[in-house]
C-alpha positions in Angstrom: 19.5 -44.5 79.9 18.4 -41.9 77.4 19.0 -42.2 73.7 21.5 -39.3 73.7 23.4 -40.7 76.6 23.6 -44.1 74.9 24.9 -42.4 71.7 27.7 -40.7 73.7 28.5 -44.0 75.5 28.6 -45.9 72.2 31.0 -43.3 70.7 33.4 -43.9 73.6 33.1 -47.6 73.3 34.1 -47.5 69.6 37.1 -45.3 70.2 40.4 -46.9 71.3 41.5 -43.6 72.8 39.8 -41.0 74.9 37.7 -38.4 73.2 37.1 -34.7 74.0 33.5 -33.4 74.2 33.8 -31.9 70.7 35.1 -35.1 69.2 32.2 -36.9 70.7 29.8 -34.2 69.3 31.3 -34.7 65.8 30.8 -38.4 66.0 27.2 -38.2 67.2 26.4 -35.5 64.6 27.1 -38.0 61.9 23.9 -39.9 62.9 21.8 -37.3 64.7 21.4 -33.5 64.9 22.2 -32.6 68.5 23.2 -29.6 70.5 26.6 -29.4 72.3 24.8 -28.9 75.7 23.1 -32.3 75.2 26.5 -33.9 74.9 27.7 -32.2 78.0 24.6 -33.3 80.0 25.2 -36.9 78.8 28.9 -36.8 79.8 28.0 -35.4 83.2 25.4 -38.2 83.8 27.9 -40.9 82.6 30.7 -39.4 84.8 28.4 -39.1 87.9 27.4 -42.7 87.5 31.0 -43.9 87.2 30.7 -45.2 83.7 33.3 -42.9 82.3 36.3 -40.8 83.6 37.6 -37.5 82.5 41.3 -36.6 82.5 42.3 -33.1 83.7 45.4 -32.9 81.6 43.8 -33.2 78.1 40.1 -33.0 78.9 39.3 -36.4 77.3 36.7 -38.9 78.4 37.4 -42.6 78.8 35.3 -45.7 79.5 35.6 -47.0 83.0 37.7 -50.2 82.9 36.2 -51.6 86.1 33.7 -54.4 85.3 30.2 -53.4 86.0 26.8 -53.3 84.4 26.2 -50.2 82.3 23.0 -49.2 84.1 22.2 -45.6 84.9 19.9 -46.7 87.8 22.7 -48.3 89.7 25.5 -45.9 90.3 29.0 -47.4 90.0 31.5 -45.8 92.2 35.2 -46.5 92.8 38.4 -44.5 93.2 39.7 -44.0 89.7 43.4 -43.7 89.1 44.4 -42.6 85.6 47.9 -42.5 84.1 48.1 -39.9 81.3 51.1 -39.5 78.9 52.6 -36.0 78.9 53.6 -36.3 75.2 50.8 -38.1 73.3 47.9 -37.8 75.8 47.0 -41.5 75.9 45.4 -42.5 79.2 44.9 -45.7 81.1 42.9 -46.5 84.1 45.2 -48.3 86.6 43.8 -51.3 88.5 45.3 -51.1 92.0 44.0 -50.7 95.5 47.4 -49.4 96.7 46.4 -45.8 96.1 43.1 -46.2 97.9 44.9 -47.6 101.0 47.5 -44.8 101.0 45.1 -41.9 100.3 42.5 -43.0 102.7 45.1 -43.0 105.5 45.8 -39.2 105.0 44.8 -37.0 107.9 43.4 -33.7 106.8 43.3 -30.5 108.8 40.4 -29.3 106.7 38.5 -32.6 107.2 38.5 -33.7 103.6 36.9 -37.0 103.0 39.3 -39.3 101.1 36.9 -42.2 100.8 35.9 -41.1 97.3 38.6 -39.6 95.2 40.0 -39.5 91.6 43.8 -39.5 91.0 45.6 -38.6 87.8 49.3 -39.3 87.3 51.0 -37.6 84.4 54.0 -39.5 83.1 55.3 -40.8 79.7 53.9 -43.9 78.0 56.2 -46.7 76.6 55.5 -45.5 73.0 56.8 -42.0 73.7 59.6 -43.0 76.1 
């Protein structure tokens, strides 16, 4: 894993909440001069390797909660299911195989492959409820 990618991953590890790309950029800029495109490349690599997930609702990145070795040479893949609060934007990766069983059983007229998917559920967290 490159130094820049490791800096991005470390910034996410230190944050209890998800971070946007610009929030990550501001954190990394405190220790190193870096271009925004470099942050985006690192985020893409980390996402493609399953080490982080991105919410669609608030465009934040979160560490993957599934136990695995953070190793860029061995891609980690699973069907991520994220719950995102409509009010405060906090997100949590849900640990359940129920969604995988249901979604993989869907029959598609367009022949979509449901073996690998990401699911995002927008709801309200206990703090905002």
